[in-house]
C-alpha positions in Angstrom: 0.1 0.1 -0.2 1.3 3.6 -1.3 -0.9 6.0 -0.7 -4.0 6.9 -2.6 -4.2 6.5 -6.0 -6.7 5.4 -8.3 -7.1 2.1 -7.4 -6.9 2.5 -3.9 -9.9 5.4 -4.8 -11.6 2.6 -6.4 -11.5 0.5 -3.2 -12.7 3.4 -1.1 -16.3 3.7 -3.2 -16.5 0.4 -4.0 -15.8 -1.5 -0.2 -18.3 0.5 1.5 -20.8 0.2 -1.6 -20.7 -4.2 -1.5 -21.1 -3.5 2.6 -24.0 -1.8 2.2 -25.2 -4.4 0.1 -24.5 -7.2 2.6 -21.2 -8.1 1.5 -18.7 -9.2 5.3 -16.2 -6.9 3.8 -12.5 -6.8 4.9 -9.6 -5.2 3.7 -6.4 -6.8 3.8 -3.1 -4.2 3.0 0.1 -5.1 2.0 2.1 -2.1 3.3 5.2 -1.1 1.8 7.0 1.0 5.3 8.7 2.9 3.1 5.0 4.8 2.3 3.1 6.7 4.4 -0.8 5.0 3.7 -2.6 6.8 6.9 -4.7 9.2 4.4 -5.9 5.6 2.8 -6.9 3.5 6.1 -8.0 7.0 7.6 -10.6 7.2 4.9 -11.5 3.5 4.7 -15.1 2.5 5.9 -14.5 -1.1 6.2 -12.9 -3.0 9.1 -8.8 -4.2 7.7 -5.5 -5.9 8.7 -2.4 -4.7 7.7 0.1 -6.7 6.7 4.4 -5.5 6.5 5.3 -5.6 2.8 9.2 -4.4 3.4 10.4 -7.0 0.4 8.8 -8.1 -3.0 9.7 -11.9 -2.2 8.4 -12.7 0.9 7.9 -16.5 1.9 7.4 -14.9 5.4 4.7 -12.5 4.2 2.4 -15.5 2.7 2.6 -17.5 5.9 1.2 -14.5 7.4 -1.5 -14.2 4.9 -2.5 -17.9 5.1 -2.9 -17.6 8.9 -5.2 -14.3 9.0 -7.1 -15.1 5.4 -10.8 -16.4 6.7 -12.6 -15.2 3.3 -14.8 -17.3 0.8 -13.8 -14.7 -1.8 -10.5 -13.3 -1.8 -10.5 -9.7 -4.6 -7.0 -9.1 -5.4 -6.0 -5.8 -6.7 -2.5 -4.7 -8.1 0.6 -7.4 -8.7 1.7 -7.7 -5.4 -2.2 -8.9 -4.2 -2.2 -10.9 -7.0 0.6 -12.8 -6.5 0.5 -13.0 -2.3 -3.2 -13.1 -2.6 -3.9 -15.4 -5.1 -1.3 -17.9 -3.3 -3.2 -17.6 -0.1 -6.4 -18.3 -1.2 -5.5 -21.4 -3.1 -3.8 -22.5 0.0 -7.1 -22.0 1.8 -9.2 -23.0 -0.7 -10.9 -19.5 -1.3 -12.2 -18.7 -4.2 -10.3 -15.8 -5.8 -10.8 -12.9 -8.1 -8.5 -10.7 -9.5 -9.4 -7.2 -10.9 -6.3 -5.8 -13.6 -6.1 -2.0 -13.5 -3.9 -1.3 -16.0 -2.5 -2.0 -20.2 1.1 -1.2 -18.5 3.3 -2.6 -21.0 5.3 -4.8 -18.0 2.4 -7.4 -18.4 3.4 -7.8 -21.8 7.0 -8.9 -20.4 8.3 -12.1 -18.6 5.9 -11.6 -16.0 2.9 -12.2 -18.3 3.9 -16.0 -16.9 3.3 -15.8 -13.6 -0.2 -13.7 -14.4 -1.4 -16.3 -16.8 -0.4 -19.3 -14.2 -2.2 -17.2 -11.0 -5.2 -16.4 -13.8 -5.5 -20.6 -13.5 -6.1 -20.1 -10.2 -8.6 -17.1 -10.2 -12.5 -18.2 -10.9 -13.0 -15.0 -12.5 -10.3 -11.6 -13.8 -12.3 -8.1 -13.6 -11.1 -5.7 -16.4 -12.4 -2.3 -16.1 -13.0 -1.3 -19.1 -13.1 -3.0 -22.3 -10.1 -2.2 -24.1 -8.4 -3.6 -20.8 -10.3 -6.8 -21.3 -8.9 -7.2 -24.9 -5.4 -6.2 -24.2 -5.3 -9.0 -20.9 -7.1 -11.9 -23.6 -5.1 -11.0 -26.6 -1.7 -9.9 -25.7 -1.2 -11.5 -22.1 -2.4 -14.3 -22.8 -5.3 -14.7 -20.2 -8.8 -17.4 -21.5 -11.0 -15.3 -22.7 -14.1 -16.9 -20.8 -12.3 -16.5 -17.6 -12.3 -12.5 -18.1 -15.5 -9.8 -17.5 -15.5 -6.0 -17.6 -16.8 -4.2 -14.3 -16.5 -0.5 -15.1 -15.3 1.5 -12.0 -18.3 4.0 -10.6 -18.0 7.2 -9.0 -20.9 9.5 -8.0 -19.2 12.0 -5.8 -16.0 14.6 -6.4 -13.4 12.7 -4.2 -13.8 14.1 -0.3 -10.7 16.4 1.2 -8.7 15.0 4.0 -7.4 18.3 4.4 -7.5 22.0 3.6 -5.2 23.1 0.6 -2.1 25.2 1.4 -1.5 28.1 -0.4 0.0 28.4 -3.8 1.1 31.1 -6.5 -1.5 30.4 -8.9 -3.2 33.7 -10.7 -6.6 33.9 -9.3 -7.2 35.0 -13.2 -5.4 32.4 -15.2 -7.2 29.4 -17.3 -6.4 26.5 -15.4 -5.4 23.5 -17.4 -5.7 20.8 -14.5 -3.9 17.6 -14.5 -4.1 14.8 -11.8 -1.9 12.1 -12.4 1.9 10.4 -11.0 4.4 12.2 -12.1 5.1 9.3 -15.0 6.0 8.9 -18.8 2.8 6.6 -18.7 0.9 10.1 -17.9 2.4 12.5 -20.7 2.9 15.8 -18.5 5.8 16.3 -20.4 3.1 16.4 -23.5 1.4 19.3 -21.8 4.3 21.5 -21.3 5.2 21.4 -24.1 1.6 22.1 -25.4 1.6 25.3 -23.1 3.9 26.4 -24.8 2.2 27.2 -27.6 -1.3 28.5 -25.7 -1.9 31.8 -24.6 -0.1 33.2 -21.7 -3.1 33.4 -19.2 -3.2 29.7 -19.3 -1.4 28.0 -16.9 -0.6 24.3 -16.2 -1.7 23.2 -12.6 -0.4 18.8 -12.0 -1.6 17.3 -8.8 0.4 14.4 -8.3 4.0 12.9 -7.3 6.7 11.2 -9.0 9.7 10.5 -10.7 9.6 13.1 -13.7 9.4 15.6 -11.6 12.9 17.0 -12.5 12.8 16.2 -16.1 9.1 18.2 -16.1 11.0 21.2 -14.1 13.7 21.2 -16.7 11.7 20.8 -19.7 9.5 23.9 -18.3 12.7 25.9 -17.8 13.9 24.9 -21.5 10.2 26.0 -23.6 10.5 29.6 -20.9 7.3 28.7 -19.5 8.5 27.5 -15.7 6.4 30.1 -14.6 3.1 28.7 -15.7 3.6 24.9 -14.8 2.8 24.1 -11.3 3.7 20.7 -9.9 1.3 20.7 -6.7 2.2 17.5 -6.0 -0.3 15.8 -3.3 -2.9 17.8 -2.0 -5.7 17.4 0.5 -8.5 18.4 -1.6 -8.7 17.6 -5.6 -12.4 18.8 -5.6 -11.3 22.3 -4.8 -9.2 22.3 -8.2 -11.6 20.6 -10.2 -13.9 23.5 -9.5 -11.0 25.9 -9.9 -9.9 24.8 -13.5 -11.6 25.6 -16.4 -10.5 22.0 -18.2 -8.6 18.8 -17.4 -6.0 17.5 -19.8 -4.9 14.0 -19.7 -2.3 12.7 -22.4 -1.5 9.6 -21.2 0.4 6.8 -23.3 -1.5 4.1 -22.4 -4.3 4.2 -19.4 -6.2 1.2 -17.7 -9.0 3.6 -17.0 -8.2 7.1 -15.9 -10.1 7.6 -12.9 -8.9 11.8 -12.8 -11.0 11.7 -16.1 -14.7 10.6 -14.8 -13.6 12.9 -11.6 -13.7 16.1 -14.1 -17.0 14.8 -15.9 -18.3 14.8 -12.5 -17.2 18.4 -11.9 -19.0 19.3 -15.4 -15.4 19.6 -16.6 -14.8 19.2 -20.3 -11.9 16.8 -20.9 -9.3 16.8 -23.3 -7.5 13.3 -23.4 -5.4 11.1 -25.6 -6.8 8.8 -27.9 -5.1 5.3 -26.4 -6.6 2.0 -24.2 -9.4 3.2 -22.3 -9.7 6.7 -22.4 -12.8 6.8 -25.8 -14.9 4.1 -23.6 -15.3 7.8 -21.0 -14.7 10.7 -23.3 -16.8 10.6 -26.8 -14.9 12.9 -29.2 -16.7 15.9 -29.4 -19.8 15.4 -27.2 -18.3 15.2 -23.7 -14.4 16.5 -24.8 -11.7 16.4 -27.1 -9.5 13.4 -27.8 -6.4 13.7 -29.4 -3.2 11.8 -31.1 -0.7 10.6 -28.0 2.8 12.4 -27.7 1.4 15.1 -29.9 2.0 18.0 -28.2 0.2 20.6 -31.0 -2.4 18.6 -31.4 -3.2 18.6 -27.7 -3.3 22.5 -27.8 -5.7 22.4 -30.5 -7.8 20.2 -28.7 -7.5 22.3 -25.4 -8.4 25.5 -27.3 -11.4 23.9 -28.9 -12.4 22.2 -25.3 -12.1 25.7 -24.0 -14.5 27.6 -26.4 -16.9 24.8 -25.9 -16.5 24.6 -22.2 -20.1 25.0 -21.2 -21.8 22.2 -23.8 -18.7 19.9 -23.2 -18.9 20.1 -19.4 -22.7 19.4 -19.0 -22.6 16.4 -21.3 -19.6 15.0 -19.5 -21.8 15.1 -16.4 -24.6 13.8 -17.6 -22.3 10.7 -19.3 -20.5 10.2 -16.1 -24.2 9.7 -14.1 -25.4 7.8 -16.8 -22.7 5.2 -17.0 -20.7 5.1 -14.0 -22.5 4.9 -11.0 -21.2 3.4 -8.0 -24.6 1.2 -8.0 -24.0 -0.1 -11.0 -20.3 -1.3 -10.2 -21.4 -2.8 -7.0 -24.1 -4.4 -8.4 -21.9 -6.1 -10.8 -19.7 -7.1 -8.2 -22.1 -8.5 -6.2 -23.5 -10.6 -8.8 -20.2 -11.7 -9.4 -19.3 -13.1 -6.2 -22.3 -14.7 -6.0 -21.7 -16.7 -9.0 -18.1 -17.6 -7.9 -19.9 -19.0 -4.8 -22.5 -21.0 -6.5 -20.4 -22.7 -8.9 -17.7 -23.6 -6.1 
């Protein structure tokens, strides 16, 4: 457990919704001691068991997990949970469900053989979009009959866990907001390059942290836009920035879902996103936002200009689509139905 990212926010929404529907849900966290996950556990609304996970390979962790595991269904999320949870479920005789959250290229390397082996232990593999389902079946090699899609659901903007600190963003600026980790995958560098060809009253605010920060800061200085790029790190109140922004940019190079996109839609913001992976399943080009070629700053800048011109229409349509297609009730109902089928076929 390394704090709150997209997968963690998904669980913070899904688990209490399952509990409301009669599922006795207990969260088991494999905690990396190098990271402070107190904000996640503080927001969690179901019982939790926390196990220290200081190493990638740890037989003692597996033994501790097997001793603690008492479940009809074990539902794993992300790589470490897939490995340890999958093996523990097999040893305890529990039914295994595994959710895949991302089409990360590492899943096409040697790890795909591990993933295929773990899939043999699973009753069902869940993917969070149809694009991710195709990736999991066609490229990773998981049998199609084991894989089904349950999309993320969200009804409200993320609740704050504190008050945002003061910032230097001009109050009269048009804010392009990006909410993502600072990694190559998320394409924040493309947004920085696009900013150079947008009007001077437009700024880029990025909420998130990661290893690309030094490179992004250097790139902004090189392009002469350093005073218009604000890398604010993780902030306690994302919703406040969603309300303050003029548009959300999400120039990802690949994406499992794009939870920040759904949050922006719920905030009534137009979204400019790459036409990759799952993003066309969220953003309807020209109706709820603008889709552009990946790795293309010029295309992103043109998309931003269009989104700002049609901000109200696109934002309203995006909000309507988020409420209709990505509700918590729909997500939870499909998950409960899956658990029921898995247990009944045991």
